[in-house]
C-alpha positions as CSV (number, residue, x, y, z in Angstrom):
1,M,-6.1,-16.2,55.0
2,L,-9.7,-17.3,55.9
3,W,-10.1,-21.0,56.1
4,D,-13.1,-23.4,56.0
5,L,-11.9,-25.7,58.8
6,R,-14.5,-28.4,58.0
7,A,-13.1,-28.8,54.4
8,A,-9.5,-27.8,55.3
9,W,-9.6,-25.4,52.3
10,P,-8.8,-21.7,52.1
11,L,-11.9,-19.4,51.4
12,S,-10.2,-16.0,51.0
13,T,-7.3,-13.8,51.9
14,I,-7.8,-10.8,54.3
15,E,-5.3,-8.1,53.3
16,S,-6.4,-5.4,55.8
17,H,-3.7,-6.1,58.4
18,S,0.0,-5.4,58.3
19,D,0.7,-8.4,60.5
20,K,-0.9,-11.8,61.3
21,V,-4.7,-12.1,61.5
22,L,-5.4,-13.7,64.9
23,C,-9.2,-14.0,64.7
24,A,-12.0,-13.5,62.2
25,D,-15.8,-13.9,62.2
26,W,-18.7,-13.3,59.8
27,W,-20.5,-10.1,60.6
28,K,-23.4,-8.1,59.2
29,S,-24.5,-8.8,55.6
30,G,-21.6,-11.1,54.7
31,S,-18.8,-8.8,56.0
32,V,-15.9,-10.2,57.9
33,I,-14.6,-8.6,61.1
34,S,-11.0,-9.5,62.0
35,G,-8.4,-8.7,64.7
36,G,-4.7,-8.9,64.1
37,A,-1.3,-8.8,65.7
38,D,-1.0,-5.2,64.4
39,S,-3.6,-4.2,67.1
40,K,-6.2,-3.3,64.5
41,L,-9.8,-4.3,64.3
42,C,-10.9,-4.4,60.6
43,I,-14.3,-4.8,58.9
44,S,-14.0,-6.1,55.4
45,S,-17.2,-5.9,53.3
46,Q,-16.0,-7.3,50.0
47,I,-14.1,-10.5,50.7
48,P,-13.8,-12.5,47.4
49,L,-14.4,-16.2,48.1
50,Q,-12.2,-18.7,46.3
């Protein structure tokens, strides 16, 4: 899950990983790049915001 820490509210769910998401950051053109405990680095281009 991607959280807005200032508002303490979830923004979206990242479903690219088979284990915990350990880090995420906004990347080019609104994409999100994330790294997980499954040893994968994923770029998600269409993250629906809640």
